[in-house]
Residue, then its C-alpha position, 0 to 999 in steps of 0.5 A: x275753792x281751795x284758797x283762803x277768803x276773808x268773810x264774817x261769822x255766820x249767823x244761823x237761820x232756820x231752813x227746811x227741806x230733806x232728801x226723801x230717797x235713798x240715791x240707791x233706790x230713788x228714780x231720777x229726778x222728773x223733769x222740770x214742769x213745762x216752762x222750767x229751766x231744765x239744766x242750770x245747776x251743776x257741781x263743781x267737782x274739781x280734781x278730788x273726783x279723779x282720785x275717788x273710789x269706783x264705788x264712790x265715783x259712781x255713788x256721787x254721780x248718781x247722787x247728783x243725777x238723782x237730785x236733778x243735777x245735769x251739770x258736772x265741773x272738773x280739772x283736765x289737769x295738764x300736770x297730771x295728765x303730762x308730768x313728764x313731757x311726751x308721756x301722757x296718761x288719761x285714764x283718771x279722766x277718761x273713767x270719769x268722762x265715761x261714768x258722767x257721761x253714761x249717766x246723761x251728765x253735761x261737763x265742763x272740762x277747766x284745761x288747767x295747771x302746768x307741769x313742771x317742764x312747762x312753766x315759766x322760770x321761778x314758780x314751784x307749783x303746778x299753779x306756775x302759769x305756762x312759759x309757752x301759751x302755744x304748748x298750753x294750747x297744743x294740751x287743750x287742742x288734744x282734750x278736745x280731740x280726745x272728748x269730742x263729742x263728750x266735752x263741748x263746753x271748756x273753761x280756760x284756767x282756773x282763778x287767774x286773778x289770784x297769786x295762788x292760781x296764776x303764779x308768779x303773779x296774776x297777769x292779765x295780759x299773760x292771761x289773755x294769750x293764754x285764753x286766746x291761744x287755747x281757745x282757737x285751739x280748742x275751736x279749730x277741732x270743735x268749731x261749735x265749742x262753748x268757751x269760758x274764761x277761767x273762773x274769777x275768784x273773790x279778791x281785792x285790789x291789794x297789789x298782789x291779788x286783783x279783784x274780779x271786778x276789775x279783772x273783767x275790766x282789765x279782760x275786756x279793755x284787751x278785747x278778751x270777749x272774743x275768745x269766750x261765750x261766757x263769763x266764769x266767776x266764783x261767787x262765794x257770799x259767805x256768811x252774807x247771803x247773795x243777795x245782801x245788799x248791805x255787803x255789796x263792798x265784798x259780796x262778790x255774788x251782788x257784785x256780778x252785777x258790777x260786772x254785768x255793767x262793764x259787759x254792757x259797757x263794752x257792748x256785750x250784754x248778749x253774754x252771760x255770766x256762769x256762776x262755776x263755783x258757789x257755796x259755803x263750808x260747814x264744819x268748825x273752821x273760824x269762818x264756817x257757817x252752819x248746816x242750816x246757814x249753808x243751805x239758805x245761802x245755797x237757795x238765796x244764791x239760786x234763786x238770786x240767779x234766776x232773778x238776775x236772768x243774765x246768770x245762766x248756770x249755778x255750780x254748787x261747790x261741791x257734792x260731798x265733803x273732802x274728808x272728816x276734819x271738821x276744822x278744815x275748812x277746805x274739806x267741808x263744801x259739800x252739800x253732803x258729809x264725806x259718810x254721804x249723810x245729806x246735808x239740808x243743802x242738798x234737799x235745797x239743790x233738789x228742790x231748785x232743779x225742779x221749780x218753775x219759778x226760783x227756790x224762794x218757797x223752797x224751805x217753809x217749814x223746819x225738817x220734821x225728820x233728819x235727812x237721811x244717809x245717802x247709800 
């Protein structure tokens, strides 16, 4: 997430369910019954996972697996790997890839961000777009070579429709050049690789940022669909439920319908949408929601994705709070508190991972005991 959003205040609702055992002693989640979707849920961990201690990283990965999550989305950040031109350090990414794959998790690698020596002129941080798409493509190819056989699904950049993530300003022409170069470079190493566009964030057309619905139209107008295999969207909806039609003027989850209309218009109905970041913040920030409301939003989003039929994956942002400051929204998106105490939303995801017909009946009663500390 990591950027501002304009949403309304939340109305708490009751949710139920709790994690029945701690990660340390719980067996892996059982496979879904015959006929169920087996791996449509993931966690969007992002860059913070790369800096975790060995113990905390293992604990988070174990929690994912035991909850029934089978996908992990994380950053492969060029600005970190090659801060100095020609000097690369992959160690933090290697550690995460090795440990996640050892547990059987599927990986979605976000090839993203730019070291200072490679940025377009006039940009001051790693979110400045690359000056040369070919140089970015070279890095993407190096990542595909290094992790061939371990990562086969790749996302090209993150939230390019926002000025904060595609400096100096969102530019669909420049982004399609980046996408084209990186996709072709990856496929030269992995012909069967699955490529996603950079996930599109909630926004409005304000002369600076570009609404995701508009951006999808611009991608298709430029023929970008030939370079990606699934459309990546960040369909945040909080404090509204994703399925709330009364909020369709701004609710990005609901507005995926309109993005789908564009895809169909261009003859691309076979391509699915992946919701690669989705969730809601708890805590005390002005736009935070209650822990119960967070659980209800996530439950409704997973069920809605399954009802729509063309949303293939849902990645919840994120597994664990990034800190203990309850007033900082960006620290409080987790399914777990920073100390690994489970929020009600963790049980929602666990139940959804083994549900055959969606998750509308997951939260039928109020829990009789509080969620335990995951240890």
